[in-house]
C-alpha positions in Angstrom: 134.6 191.3 67.2 130.9 190.6 68.0 130.7 187.4 70.3 133.7 187.5 71.6 133.9 188.3 74.9 137.7 188.1 75.6 141.3 187.0 74.6 144.1 186.5 76.1 147.5 184.2 75.3 149.9 181.9 77.4 153.3 179.6 76.9 150.9 176.7 77.6 147.5 176.3 78.3 146.6 176.5 82.0 145.2 172.8 82.6 149.0 171.2 81.9 151.6 173.8 83.2 155.1 172.4 83.0 157.6 175.4 83.0 159.4 174.6 86.2 161.3 177.9 88.1 161.9 179.2 91.6 161.6 182.1 93.7 162.9 183.5 96.6 161.3 186.5 98.9 162.6 187.9 102.6 159.9 188.8 104.8 159.4 189.1 108.5 159.7 185.8 108.8 162.9 185.3 107.1 164.1 184.2 103.8 161.8 181.9 101.6 162.9 179.7 98.3 160.3 178.0 97.0 160.4 175.8 94.1 157.2 176.1 91.5 155.8 176.3 88.5 155.4 179.1 86.3 153.4 180.6 83.8 153.9 183.6 81.3 150.7 185.0 80.1 149.5 188.1 78.2 146.7 190.6 79.6 143.2 189.7 80.5 144.5 185.9 81.3 142.7 185.6 84.8 139.6 187.6 82.9 139.6 185.3 79.8 139.9 182.3 82.1 137.1 183.9 84.4 140.1 183.1 87.1 138.8 184.2 90.9 140.8 186.5 92.2 141.3 186.3 95.9 143.0 189.4 96.4 144.7 192.3 94.2 144.2 192.3 90.3 144.6 191.1 86.8 147.9 192.5 84.9 147.3 195.5 83.2 148.1 197.9 80.6 150.2 199.9 82.7 152.5 197.0 84.3 154.4 197.1 81.2 155.9 200.5 82.6 157.5 198.9 85.1 159.2 196.5 82.7 162.1 199.3 82.0 164.7 197.6 79.5 166.5 201.0 78.8 169.6 201.3 80.6 170.3 197.6 80.2 167.2 196.5 82.1 168.8 198.4 85.6 165.4 199.4 86.5 163.6 195.9 84.7 160.7 194.8 87.4 158.2 192.0 86.8 154.6 191.9 87.9 153.4 188.2 89.7 150.2 187.1 90.2 150.8 183.9 92.2 148.1 181.1 93.3 146.9 180.7 97.0 148.9 177.5 97.2 152.0 179.8 96.5 150.9 182.4 99.5 150.2 179.6 102.0 153.6 177.9 101.0 155.4 181.5 102.3 153.1 181.9 105.1 151.0 184.4 103.5 147.1 185.0 103.2 146.0 186.4 99.9 145.6 189.9 101.5 149.3 189.7 103.1 150.9 189.2 99.4 149.8 191.7 97.6 152.7 193.9 97.4 155.1 192.0 98.3 158.2 191.3 96.5 159.2 188.0 95.0 162.7 187.3 93.0 162.6 185.1 90.0 166.0 186.5 88.7 163.7 189.6 88.4 162.4 191.4 91.1 158.6 192.3 91.1 155.8 193.0 93.3 152.8 190.2 93.5 149.9 192.0 92.3 147.3 189.6 92.6 146.3 186.1 94.2 143.7 183.6 92.0 141.9 180.7 93.6 143.9 177.4 93.2 142.9 175.6 90.1 144.6 172.1 89.1 147.1 172.9 86.5 148.4 169.5 85.9 147.2 165.8 86.8 143.7 165.5 88.7 145.8 162.8 90.9 148.2 165.4 91.6 147.9 168.3 94.8 147.8 171.6 93.7 151.5 173.4 94.1 152.2 176.7 93.9 152.0 178.8 90.6 153.4 181.9 89.5 152.0 184.0 86.5 154.0 186.4 85.0 153.5 189.3 82.3 155.3 187.4 79.6 153.4 188.2 76.4 157.0 187.3 74.3 157.0 184.0 75.4 153.1 183.6 73.9 152.6 180.8 72.0 149.1 179.7 72.7 146.1 181.6 72.2 142.8 181.7 73.9 139.7 183.3 73.2 136.0 183.4 75.3 132.8 183.5 73.2 129.7 184.3 74.2 128.3 181.5 73.4 124.6 182.6 72.3 124.7 182.5 68.9 128.2 180.4 67.9 127.1 180.3 64.0 127.7 184.1 63.8 131.3 184.0 64.6 
C-alpha cells in the first residue's frame, strides 16, 4: 500500500510490556536462570519500530521452519531476540549472545540483540527483555507510515 513502510503485530505495545517469564541457559560460566519480561511478536517487529540491532538479525520467514509442530512438537525450537540488558545480565556481549541457546520451556537460539529501550515506566531501570516469534499471540498491530502525504492514506 502506498505510504506504508512496514507493518507488524505483537501481544502488547512495546512501551508497556507486562508479560513476565523466565529463561535458563548454560555456558562456560555455568547455569543462568533469569526472570524477565517477554514479548511475542510477528515478523518485521524491529524494522517497523526502527529498533537498533546491536548484533544478529530480525526474525525472518525461514525461522518458522524451526518451529516444527510435527511429531508432537519434538523438533520445535523458538528463535529469540534479546535486549542488551539480558545479554549483560548473563555476562555476554551482544556479539557473544548470537547463537547461544536459551530455554523458555522451549529451546532456541538467540538470533538478534537489540539496543535497550524503555518498555515500562521511565522511572524504572530497563530490565531484561526476551522477544520471541509468536504471531498466534498477536493482538496489537503496528504500522509505520511514510508521513509525507498522510491524506492519501
